[in-house]
C-alpha positions as CSV (number, residue, x, y, z in Angstrom):
1,X,-1.1,49.4,-14.9
2,X,-4.9,50.0,-15.4
3,X,-8.0,49.3,-13.0
4,X,-8.7,46.2,-15.6
5,X,-6.3,44.6,-15.3
6,X,-5.9,44.2,-11.2
7,X,-10.0,43.5,-11.4
8,X,-9.1,40.1,-14.0
9,X,-6.1,39.1,-11.7
10,X,-8.5,39.6,-8.8
11,X,-11.1,37.7,-10.6
12,X,-8.5,34.7,-11.7
13,X,-7.2,34.7,-8.3
14,X,-11.0,34.2,-6.8
15,X,-11.5,30.8,-9.7
16,X,-8.2,29.1,-9.1
17,X,-9.8,29.3,-5.5
18,X,-13.0,28.3,-6.4
19,X,-12.4,25.2,-9.0
20,X,-9.3,24.3,-5.8
21,X,-10.6,21.5,-3.6
22,X,-9.4,20.5,0.2
23,X,-9.6,17.3,1.2
24,X,-10.4,18.1,5.4
25,X,-9.7,17.0,8.9
26,X,-10.9,16.8,11.5
27,X,-8.1,17.7,14.6
28,X,-7.9,14.5,15.6
29,X,-6.5,12.6,12.9
30,X,-3.1,11.4,13.3
31,X,-2.0,13.0,10.4
32,X,-0.8,15.7,8.4
33,X,-0.9,15.1,5.0
34,X,-2.4,12.7,3.3
35,X,-0.9,11.4,-0.4
36,X,-3.5,10.7,-3.1
37,X,-3.3,6.7,-3.3
38,X,-3.7,6.4,1.1
39,X,-7.3,8.7,0.0
40,X,-8.4,6.4,-1.7
41,X,-7.6,3.6,0.0
42,X,-9.2,5.8,3.3
43,X,-12.1,6.3,0.6
44,X,-13.2,3.1,-0.9
45,X,-12.8,1.8,2.8
46,X,-9.7,-0.7,2.0
47,X,-8.4,1.5,5.2
48,X,-11.0,1.3,8.3
49,X,-8.8,2.8,10.9
50,X,-5.8,5.7,11.3
51,X,-2.7,5.2,12.3
52,X,-3.4,4.8,16.1
53,X,-6.8,3.2,15.7
54,X,-8.8,6.0,16.3
55,X,-11.7,5.5,12.6
56,X,-11.9,6.6,9.8
57,X,-15.6,8.7,8.5
58,X,-15.4,9.7,5.3
59,X,-18.1,12.3,4.7
60,X,-19.3,13.0,1.1
61,X,-21.6,15.7,-0.8
62,X,-24.9,14.6,-1.8
63,X,-25.7,16.3,-4.8
64,X,-24.4,15.1,-8.2
65,X,-21.9,18.2,-10.0
66,X,-18.4,19.3,-11.7
67,X,-16.7,18.6,-7.9
68,X,-17.8,16.7,-7.4
69,X,-17.1,14.1,-10.0
70,X,-13.3,16.2,-9.9
71,X,-12.4,15.1,-6.5
72,X,-13.1,11.0,-7.6
73,X,-11.7,12.0,-10.8
74,X,-8.2,12.9,-8.9
75,X,-8.8,9.7,-7.3
76,X,-8.3,7.9,-9.9
77,X,-12.5,6.5,-9.7
78,X,-15.8,7.8,-11.5
79,X,-17.9,9.0,-9.0
80,X,-20.6,5.4,-10.7
81,X,-17.3,2.8,-9.5
82,X,-17.2,4.6,-6.2
83,X,-21.0,4.0,-6.0
84,X,-19.9,1.0,-7.6
85,X,-17.3,-0.2,-4.5
86,X,-19.1,0.5,-1.3
87,X,-23.0,-1.5,-2.5
88,X,-19.7,-4.5,-3.1
89,X,-18.4,-3.7,0.8
90,X,-22.4,-2.8,1.5
91,X,-23.8,-6.1,0.2
92,X,-19.9,-8.3,1.9
93,X,-20.7,-7.1,4.9
94,X,-17.9,-5.0,5.3
95,X,-18.7,-1.2,5.5
96,X,-21.0,1.3,5.1
97,X,-21.0,4.3,2.1
98,X,-20.4,7.5,3.4
99,X,-22.4,9.5,5.3
100,X,-24.0,12.3,1.6
101,X,-24.3,15.6,3.2
102,X,-26.4,18.1,1.3
103,X,-24.0,20.8,1.5
104,X,-20.2,21.8,2.4
105,X,-20.9,23.9,5.6
106,X,-22.2,20.6,6.2
107,X,-19.0,18.4,5.4
108,X,-17.1,21.6,6.7
109,X,-19.1,20.8,10.1
110,X,-19.5,17.2,10.5
111,X,-15.6,16.9,10.3
112,X,-15.5,19.7,12.0
113,X,-16.8,17.4,15.6
114,X,-16.9,14.3,14.5
115,X,-12.8,13.0,15.5
116,X,-11.2,10.2,13.0
117,X,-13.4,12.3,10.5
118,X,-12.6,13.0,6.9
119,X,-13.9,15.0,3.6
120,X,-13.7,17.0,1.2
121,X,-15.0,21.1,0.3
122,X,-13.9,23.9,-1.9
123,X,-10.7,25.5,-0.7
124,X,-12.3,29.1,0.4
125,X,-14.9,26.8,2.9
126,X,-12.1,25.6,4.5
127,X,-12.2,26.8,8.8
128,X,-9.5,26.4,11.0
129,X,-11.8,23.7,12.9
130,X,-10.2,21.5,10.4
131,X,-6.7,21.1,9.2
132,X,-6.2,20.6,5.9
133,X,-4.2,18.1,4.8
134,X,-4.4,17.9,0.9
135,X,-5.6,20.4,-1.3
136,X,-6.9,19.7,-5.7
137,X,-6.3,21.9,-9.0
138,X,-4.9,24.6,-10.2
């Protein structure tokens, strides 16, 4: 095989890793994986505690981006629909929207240091400070 072929393979692997989304959790979270329906319930405020009563604390990505849109599309909702769900919860006094952070590094750090926390980042951003519950994407 020639050098161009190997370069192409390396680039495709890098693009694929950048396209994948990792749903991450604080190491205190009492589950090791998560299904799409439960993830939606957590992000929409339907479920407020983990199995053993640890409060669920979800973090969102603040900037509007294709990355954020892909995450919510995976959940079966648009970003605008999620905002509507959170506003309804807030107005009913049943919850607050997730704290929205500016960078994936901020999400990674907050999830790593907040018991019960849940967030999402590109798969190439994860570290051993958090656990990966789900991988989304190619």
